[in-house]
C-alpha positions as CSV (number, residue, x, y, z in Angstrom):
1,M,14.5,-18.1,-27.7
2,T,16.5,-16.9,-30.8
3,P,17.0,-13.3,-31.7
4,D,14.1,-13.6,-34.1
5,A,11.5,-14.7,-31.6
6,A,8.6,-12.5,-30.8
7,P,5.3,-12.8,-29.0
8,A,2.3,-13.4,-31.1
9,L,-0.1,-10.5,-31.3
10,S,-3.4,-10.2,-33.1
11,P,-3.4,-7.9,-36.2
12,T,-5.5,-5.3,-34.4
13,C,-3.2,-5.2,-31.4
14,S,-0.2,-5.0,-33.7
15,R,-1.6,-2.0,-35.6
16,R,-2.4,-0.2,-32.4
17,V,1.2,-0.6,-31.1
18,L,2.6,0.5,-34.5
19,A,0.3,3.5,-34.7
20,T,1.1,4.6,-31.1
21,L,4.8,4.4,-31.5
22,A,4.8,5.9,-34.9
23,V,2.9,8.9,-33.7
24,G,5.3,9.3,-30.8
25,A,8.3,9.3,-33.2
26,F,6.5,11.9,-35.3
27,V,5.9,14.2,-32.3
28,S,9.5,13.9,-31.1
29,V,11.1,14.7,-34.5
30,L,8.5,17.4,-35.3
31,D,9.4,19.3,-32.1
32,Q,13.1,19.0,-32.8
33,T,13.0,20.4,-36.3
34,G,10.2,22.8,-35.8
35,V,11.9,24.9,-33.2
36,T,14.6,26.0,-35.6
37,L,12.2,28.5,-37.1
38,A,11.7,30.1,-33.7
39,L,15.4,31.0,-33.3
40,P,15.4,34.4,-35.0
41,P,12.3,35.6,-33.1
42,L,14.0,34.3,-29.9
43,A,17.1,36.3,-30.6
44,N,15.1,39.5,-31.1
45,H,12.9,38.9,-28.0
46,F,15.9,38.4,-25.7
47,D,18.2,40.7,-27.5
48,A,20.7,37.9,-28.0
49,T,23.0,36.8,-30.9
50,L,22.1,33.9,-33.1
51,P,25.2,31.8,-32.0
52,V,23.9,32.0,-28.5
53,V,20.3,31.3,-29.4
54,Q,21.4,28.3,-31.4
55,W,22.0,26.5,-28.1
56,V,18.2,26.1,-27.9
57,A,18.5,23.6,-30.7
58,L,22.0,22.4,-30.1
59,G,21.5,21.6,-26.4
60,Y,18.4,19.5,-27.3
61,S,20.4,17.6,-30.0
62,L,23.5,17.0,-27.9
63,T,21.5,15.7,-25.0
64,T,19.5,13.4,-27.2
65,G,22.5,12.0,-28.9
66,A,24.6,11.6,-25.8
67,L,21.9,9.8,-23.8
68,L,20.6,7.3,-26.4
69,L,22.9,4.5,-25.4
70,P,22.4,4.8,-21.7
71,M,18.6,5.0,-22.1
72,G,18.6,2.0,-24.4
73,R,20.5,0.0,-21.9
74,L,18.3,1.2,-19.0
75,S,15.2,0.1,-20.9
76,D,16.6,-3.4,-21.4
77,M,17.1,-3.6,-17.6
78,V,14.0,-2.1,-16.1
79,G,11.5,-2.4,-18.9
80,R,10.9,-0.5,-22.1
81,K,7.4,0.8,-21.4
82,I,8.2,2.5,-18.2
83,V,11.3,4.3,-19.7
84,Y,9.2,5.3,-22.7
85,L,6.4,6.8,-20.6
86,I,8.8,8.7,-18.3
87,G,10.4,10.0,-21.4
88,F,7.2,11.5,-22.7
89,V,6.4,13.0,-19.2
90,I,9.8,14.8,-19.2
91,F,9.2,15.8,-22.9
92,I,5.8,17.4,-22.2
93,L,6.8,19.2,-18.9
94,A,10.0,20.5,-20.5
95,A,8.0,21.8,-23.5
96,L,5.6,23.7,-21.2
97,L,8.5,25.2,-19.2
98,S,10.4,26.2,-22.3
99,G,7.4,28.0,-23.7
100,S,6.8,29.9,-20.4
101,S,10.5,30.7,-19.6
102,P,11.3,34.3,-18.6
103,S,14.9,34.2,-19.9
104,L,16.9,32.7,-22.7
105,T,19.0,30.8,-20.2
106,A,15.9,29.1,-18.9
107,V,14.8,28.2,-22.4
108,I,18.1,26.5,-23.1
109,V,18.1,24.6,-19.8
110,F,14.6,23.3,-20.3
111,R,15.2,22.4,-24.0
112,T,18.3,20.4,-22.8
113,I,16.1,18.6,-20.3
114,Q,13.6,17.9,-23.1
115,G,16.4,16.4,-25.1
116,A,16.8,13.8,-22.3
117,G,13.1,12.9,-22.6
118,S,13.5,12.6,-26.4
119,A,16.4,10.2,-25.9
120,M,14.2,8.0,-23.7
121,I,11.5,8.0,-26.4
122,Q,13.8,7.4,-29.4
123,A,15.8,4.7,-27.6
124,N,12.7,2.6,-27.0
125,S,10.3,3.1,-29.9
126,M,12.1,0.8,-32.4
127,A,13.1,-1.6,-29.7
128,I,9.5,-2.2,-28.7
129,L,8.5,-2.6,-32.3
130,T,11.2,-5.1,-33.1
131,S,10.5,-7.0,-29.9
132,I,6.8,-7.4,-30.6
133,F,6.7,-8.0,-34.4
134,P,8.2,-11.2,-35.8
135,S,11.3,-11.2,-38.0
136,T,9.2,-11.8,-41.1
137,Q,7.6,-8.3,-40.6
138,R,10.6,-6.4,-39.2
139,G,11.6,-4.6,-42.3
140,R,8.1,-3.4,-43.0
141,V,7.6,-2.2,-39.5
142,I,11.0,-0.4,-39.4
143,G,10.1,1.2,-42.8
144,M,6.8,2.5,-41.5
145,Y,8.4,3.8,-38.4
146,M,11.0,5.6,-40.4
147,T,8.3,7.0,-42.6
148,M,6.9,8.9,-39.6
149,V,10.4,10.1,-38.6
150,G,10.8,11.4,-42.1
151,L,7.4,13.1,-42.2
152,G,8.2,14.7,-38.8
153,A,11.4,16.1,-40.2
154,V,9.6,17.6,-43.2
155,A,6.6,18.8,-41.3
156,G,8.6,20.4,-38.5
157,P,9.9,23.5,-40.3
158,V,6.5,23.9,-42.2
159,I,4.3,23.7,-39.1
160,G,6.9,25.5,-36.9
161,G,7.2,28.4,-39.2
162,T,3.4,28.8,-39.5
163,V,2.9,28.6,-35.7
164,V,5.7,31.2,-35.1
165,E,4.2,33.5,-37.7
166,L,0.7,33.3,-36.3
167,F,1.2,33.0,-32.6
168,G,4.8,33.9,-31.7
169,W,7.9,31.9,-30.7
170,R,6.4,30.6,-27.4
171,A,3.7,28.7,-29.3
172,V,6.3,26.6,-31.1
173,F,7.3,25.0,-27.8
174,Y,3.7,24.5,-26.8
175,M,2.7,22.8,-30.0
176,G,4.3,19.5,-28.9
177,V,2.3,19.4,-25.7
178,P,-1.2,18.2,-26.9
179,L,0.4,15.7,-29.4
180,G,2.7,14.5,-26.6
181,V,-0.2,14.0,-24.2
182,V,-2.0,12.0,-26.8
183,S,1.1,9.8,-27.4
184,L,1.6,9.4,-23.6
185,V,-2.0,8.3,-22.9
186,S,-2.1,6.0,-26.0
187,A,1.1,4.3,-25.0
188,A,-0.1,3.8,-21.4
189,L,-3.3,2.2,-22.7
190,V,-2.0,0.2,-25.6
191,L,1.4,-1.1,-24.4
192,G,1.2,-3.9,-21.9
193,R,3.6,-4.4,-19.0
194,D,7.0,-5.8,-19.9
195,R,9.6,-7.7,-17.9
196,P,13.2,-6.6,-17.8
197,A,16.1,-8.9,-18.9
198,A,16.7,-11.6,-16.4
199,A,19.8,-13.6,-15.6
200,K,19.8,-17.3,-16.6
201,D,19.0,-18.4,-13.0
202,G,15.9,-16.1,-13.1
203,A,17.3,-13.5,-10.7
204,L,17.1,-9.8,-11.7
205,R,20.7,-8.9,-10.9
206,A,21.8,-6.6,-13.8
207,R,23.5,-3.5,-12.7
208,F,23.6,-0.2,-14.7
209,D,27.0,0.7,-16.0
210,W,27.2,4.2,-14.7
211,A,30.9,4.7,-15.5
212,G,30.3,3.5,-19.1
213,A,27.3,5.8,-19.4
214,I,29.3,8.8,-18.3
215,L,32.2,8.0,-20.5
216,S,30.1,7.4,-23.6
217,A,27.9,10.4,-23.1
218,T,30.9,12.7,-22.4
219,A,32.9,11.4,-25.4
220,L,30.0,11.8,-27.8
221,T,29.2,15.3,-26.4
222,V,32.8,16.5,-26.8
223,F,33.0,15.0,-30.3
224,L,29.7,16.6,-31.5
225,L,30.6,20.0,-30.1
226,A,34.0,19.8,-31.9
227,M,32.3,18.9,-35.2
228,T,29.7,21.5,-34.8
229,N,32.3,24.3,-34.4
230,A,35.1,23.0,-36.5
231,Y,34.4,25.2,-39.5
232,R,34.3,28.3,-37.2
233,V,37.5,27.8,-35.2
234,G,39.5,25.9,-37.8
235,W,40.6,22.3,-37.9
236,T,44.1,23.2,-36.8
237,S,43.0,25.3,-33.8
238,P,44.6,24.1,-30.5
239,V,41.1,24.1,-28.9
240,L,39.6,21.9,-31.6
241,V,42.6,19.5,-31.7
242,S,42.5,19.2,-27.9
243,A,38.7,18.5,-28.1
244,F,39.3,15.6,-30.5
245,V,42.1,14.3,-28.4
246,V,39.9,14.4,-25.3
247,A,37.0,12.7,-27.2
248,F,39.4,9.9,-28.5
249,A,40.8,9.4,-25.0
250,L,37.3,9.1,-23.5
251,L,36.3,6.6,-26.3
252,V,39.3,4.4,-25.5
253,S,38.5,4.6,-21.8
254,F,34.9,3.6,-22.6
255,I,36.0,0.6,-24.7
256,V,38.4,-0.5,-21.9
257,R,35.6,-0.2,-19.4
258,E,33.2,-2.2,-21.5
259,I,35.7,-5.0,-22.0
260,R,36.4,-5.3,-18.3
261,T,33.0,-4.9,-16.7
262,P,30.8,-8.0,-16.5
263,E,27.6,-6.0,-17.3
264,P,28.6,-3.4,-19.9
265,L,26.5,-0.6,-21.3
266,L,27.2,-1.8,-24.8
267,A,28.1,-5.4,-25.3
268,L,31.2,-5.2,-27.6
269,E,30.8,-8.8,-28.6
270,L,28.0,-7.5,-31.0
271,F,30.8,-6.0,-33.1
272,K,32.3,-9.5,-33.6
273,R,29.1,-10.2,-35.6
274,R,30.0,-9.0,-39.1
275,L,26.4,-8.3,-40.1
276,F,26.1,-6.0,-37.1
277,S,29.4,-4.2,-37.4
278,M,29.4,-3.9,-41.2
279,G,25.8,-2.8,-41.3
280,S,26.4,-0.2,-38.7
281,S,29.4,1.1,-40.6
282,A,27.5,1.3,-43.9
283,S,24.7,3.2,-42.1
284,F,27.1,5.8,-40.7
285,L,28.6,6.5,-44.1
286,I,25.2,6.9,-45.8
287,F,23.7,9.3,-43.2
288,L,27.0,11.2,-43.2
289,A,26.7,11.7,-47.0
290,G,22.9,12.2,-47.2
291,T,22.6,14.8,-44.4
292,S,25.3,16.9,-46.0
293,V,23.2,17.2,-49.2
294,F,20.0,18.1,-47.3
295,Y,21.8,20.8,-45.3
296,M,23.9,22.4,-48.1
297,M,21.3,22.4,-50.9
298,P,19.2,25.3,-49.4
299,F,22.3,27.6,-49.6
300,Y,22.8,26.6,-53.2
301,L,19.2,27.0,-54.2
302,Q,18.7,30.4,-52.5
303,G,22.2,31.9,-52.7
304,I,23.2,30.7,-56.2
305,L,19.9,30.1,-58.1
306,D,18.1,32.9,-56.3
307,L,15.1,30.9,-55.3
308,S,12.7,32.0,-52.6
309,P,12.7,30.0,-49.3
310,G,9.3,28.6,-50.3
311,R,10.4,27.5,-53.7
312,A,13.6,26.0,-52.3
313,G,11.6,24.1,-49.8
314,M,9.4,22.7,-52.6
315,V,12.5,21.5,-54.4
316,I,14.0,19.8,-51.3
317,A,10.8,18.5,-49.5
318,P,10.1,15.7,-52.1
319,T,13.5,14.1,-51.2
320,A,12.4,13.5,-47.6
321,F,8.9,12.4,-48.8
322,C,10.5,9.8,-51.2
323,F,12.7,8.6,-48.3
324,A,9.7,8.3,-46.1
325,L,7.5,6.6,-48.6
326,T,10.1,4.2,-50.0
327,G,11.1,2.9,-46.6
328,P,8.0,0.7,-45.9
329,I,8.0,-0.6,-49.4
330,A,11.6,-1.6,-49.3
331,G,11.2,-3.0,-45.8
332,R,8.2,-5.2,-46.8
333,L,10.0,-6.5,-49.9
334,S,13.2,-7.2,-47.9
335,D,11.2,-9.3,-45.4
336,K,10.2,-11.5,-48.4
337,Y,13.2,-11.5,-50.7
338,G,16.1,-10.6,-48.4
339,F,18.0,-7.5,-47.5
340,K,21.0,-7.2,-49.7
341,R,19.6,-6.7,-53.1
342,F,17.6,-3.6,-51.9
343,E,20.5,-2.2,-50.0
344,I,22.7,-2.4,-53.0
345,A,20.0,-1.0,-55.3
346,G,19.6,2.0,-52.9
347,L,23.4,2.5,-52.7
348,L,23.7,2.5,-56.5
349,M,21.0,5.2,-56.8
350,L,22.8,7.2,-54.1
351,S,26.1,6.9,-55.8
352,T,24.5,8.1,-59.1
353,S,22.8,11.0,-57.4
354,M,26.1,12.1,-55.6
355,L,28.0,11.9,-58.9
356,M,25.3,14.1,-60.6
357,L,25.3,16.6,-57.8
358,S,29.1,16.9,-58.1
359,R,28.4,18.4,-61.6
360,L,26.4,21.4,-60.4
361,S,27.2,24.9,-61.8
362,V,26.0,28.4,-61.2
363,N,23.6,27.9,-64.1
364,T,22.2,24.5,-63.4
365,E,18.4,24.2,-64.1
366,I,15.9,23.0,-61.5
367,Y,14.8,20.4,-64.0
368,Y,18.2,18.7,-63.5
369,I,18.3,19.1,-59.7
370,A,14.8,17.9,-58.8
371,P,15.1,14.4,-60.3
372,V,18.6,14.0,-58.7
373,L,17.2,14.8,-55.3
374,L,14.3,12.5,-55.8
375,T,16.7,9.7,-56.7
376,Q,18.6,10.3,-53.6
377,G,15.5,10.1,-51.4
378,I,14.5,6.9,-53.0
379,G,18.0,5.5,-52.6
380,M,18.0,6.4,-48.9
381,G,14.7,4.7,-48.4
382,L,15.7,1.5,-50.3
383,F,18.8,1.2,-48.2
384,N,17.9,2.3,-44.7
385,S,15.0,0.0,-43.7
386,P,16.5,-3.3,-45.0
387,N,19.9,-2.4,-43.5
388,A,18.4,-1.6,-40.0
389,S,16.4,-4.8,-40.2
390,S,19.5,-6.8,-41.1
391,I,21.4,-5.3,-38.1
392,L,18.7,-6.1,-35.7
393,S,18.5,-9.7,-37.0
394,T,21.8,-10.4,-35.2
395,V,20.6,-9.1,-31.8
396,E,18.9,-11.0,-29.0
397,T,15.6,-9.7,-27.8
398,G,17.0,-8.7,-24.5
399,R,19.4,-6.3,-26.2
400,Y,17.0,-4.6,-28.5
401,G,16.9,-1.5,-26.4
402,V,20.6,-0.7,-26.5
403,A,20.9,-2.0,-30.1
404,T,18.2,0.3,-31.5
405,A,19.6,3.2,-29.4
406,F,23.0,2.5,-31.0
407,I,21.4,2.7,-34.5
408,N,19.8,6.0,-33.6
409,M,23.1,7.3,-32.2
410,I,24.9,6.4,-35.4
411,R,22.4,8.4,-37.4
412,N,22.7,11.5,-35.1
413,T,26.5,11.4,-35.0
414,A,26.7,10.9,-38.8
415,N,24.3,13.8,-39.3
416,V,26.5,16.2,-37.3
417,T,29.7,14.9,-38.8
418,G,28.5,15.1,-42.4
419,I,27.3,18.7,-42.0
420,G,30.7,19.7,-40.4
421,L,32.7,18.1,-43.1
422,A,30.7,19.6,-45.9
423,I,30.8,23.1,-44.5
424,T,34.6,22.7,-43.9
425,I,35.2,21.6,-47.5
426,V,33.1,24.4,-49.0
427,T,34.4,27.2,-46.8
428,A,38.0,26.0,-47.2
429,H,37.7,26.2,-51.0
430,M,36.2,29.7,-50.7
431,A,39.1,30.8,-48.6
432,A,41.6,29.4,-51.0
433,Q,39.9,31.5,-53.7
434,G,40.3,34.6,-51.6
435,F,36.7,34.9,-50.3
436,E,35.4,35.0,-46.7
437,P,35.2,31.4,-45.5
438,S,31.6,31.6,-44.5
439,L,28.3,30.4,-45.9
440,D,26.8,33.8,-45.3
441,A,29.3,35.2,-47.9
442,V,27.4,33.4,-50.6
443,T,24.8,36.2,-50.7
444,S,27.2,39.1,-50.3
445,G,27.1,39.9,-54.0
446,E,30.9,39.9,-54.3
447,V,32.1,39.0,-57.8
448,G,33.2,35.4,-58.1
449,V,31.9,34.2,-54.7
450,E,29.1,32.2,-56.3
451,A,31.5,30.3,-58.5
452,A,33.8,29.6,-55.6
453,F,31.0,28.3,-53.4
454,T,29.7,26.1,-56.2
455,E,33.1,24.7,-56.9
456,G,33.5,23.9,-53.2
457,L,30.1,22.3,-53.2
458,R,31.0,20.1,-56.1
459,I,34.1,18.9,-54.3
460,A,32.1,18.3,-51.1
461,F,29.5,16.2,-53.0
462,L,32.3,14.2,-54.7
463,V,33.9,13.4,-51.4
464,M,30.5,12.4,-50.0
465,G,30.1,10.2,-53.1
466,G,33.3,8.5,-52.0
467,F,31.7,7.6,-48.7
468,V,28.7,6.2,-50.4
469,A,31.0,4.1,-52.6
470,C,32.7,2.8,-49.4
471,S,29.3,1.9,-48.0
472,L,28.5,0.0,-51.2
473,V,31.7,-2.1,-50.9
474,V,31.0,-2.8,-47.2
475,T,27.4,-3.9,-48.0
476,I,28.5,-6.2,-50.9
477,L,31.0,-7.9,-48.5
478,K,28.4,-8.1,-45.7
479,P,27.3,-11.7,-44.9
480,L,23.7,-12.9,-45.2
481,P,21.8,-13.2,-41.9
482,R,21.6,-16.9,-42.2
483,A,25.4,-17.2,-42.2
484,E,25.6,-16.0,-38.6
485,S,22.2,-17.0,-37.1
486,S,23.3,-20.3,-35.7
487,D,26.3,-18.8,-33.9
488,I,24.1,-16.0,-32.5
489,A,21.5,-18.4,-31.2
490,K,24.2,-20.2,-29.3
491,Q,25.5,-16.9,-27.8
492,A,22.1,-15.6,-26.9
493,G,22.3,-14.0,-23.6
494,P,19.6,-12.6,-21.2
495,E,16.3,-11.7,-22.9
496,S,13.3,-9.7,-22.0
497,T,9.7,-10.0,-22.9
498,A,8.6,-7.0,-24.8
499,P,5.6,-4.9,-23.9
500,S,2.5,-6.7,-25.1
501,A,-0.5,-4.9,-26.5
502,R,-3.7,-4.4,-24.6
């Protein structure tokens, strides 16, 4: 079987599988983004500081990011359906325990556990879809899946804020329970039983790479913690430098381990396939740049242009909607006409939007900003679905779990890295101008601080535009899938049969 092979399903069964997994993705992302609105009430209830309370969100995100690769590999070995279902059980139970916790420490602990369940869900959703649907529909399916991820990201703060306002902070944890139960029951009924990857002689002898899992998870956790706190402690801080050194050492140890072990967590031979390695690199650069815009613009819109939170949200939300709506269209077209032309079109739009954002001033009109953000959302949608589809076109069916987990890990890591870099650039410029190096200082009313912040923001967006340009070069040089398909077919290793549909 080649990497493109997939079991044939009836249209009705296919739609059921897609709907089930799309709703599951929506629930997972909705819960992650919606909880952020409960942090201030949590701080008041437990009489805690916001930096401490932020661990409710940070613990979830760190655990999810660190466990994506191990859970992807585990699903390839023992079966994707069982890992997916267990993930939702953990997700639901942890949500209940978080909402009923008597202390802030308990909330943080249970949210961290919930992050492990989220990792099991996210590591398997796309893997199941790409295993079931044929290559001719892969782009469309990935696009529709990413649409639900985007909608969950947009709806989370809106729904979470409303729930907190009406019912209190505990309700925001409970809101994921009924949707989670629906997703769990639906997956149990719709997804058929799958078989794990088997050795060529038919014997199930794969062993889980515990050492690789520990090394990769620890390296990623240390790196993400360092990036999250870099702008607070300073890039030259001994603690931060030590953290980066430790993360690098752990990464090197992980690579050495994966080279030497016969059953690695992540098969490094995948990176010899230019389409996989170059597509992954382009994806990292794009999410690094795109997330920085999504995170920094609220500070500009509210602190500089003096918009209300509601109005600022109305300016930014269409960006996510355009990303969500463009993804399926670009995916469907890339299935028919090829990946590269849509990837390049999306990157050109992103480059244009970053260049225009680098010209912001303290007096820029909303009529200038809104179309630019819409352009960025469309560009992200045009690029992401075809690029993800092209990466997976190089992967054997039996490795879809770890491959899709790796794609999700790239996105999570790039998100944190982009935010950390953007904040560092802006606050460093503010400090150079004699102002407090903090985003909170934007609303202090101090003379000149708004101009200093905006100048720093322009520099940050110009730097991020450079990353987009690098991604464009990588994408142009990326080979077509057909150029590597014959070699991949010859190298195809153990495969698994994906969950069927009932």
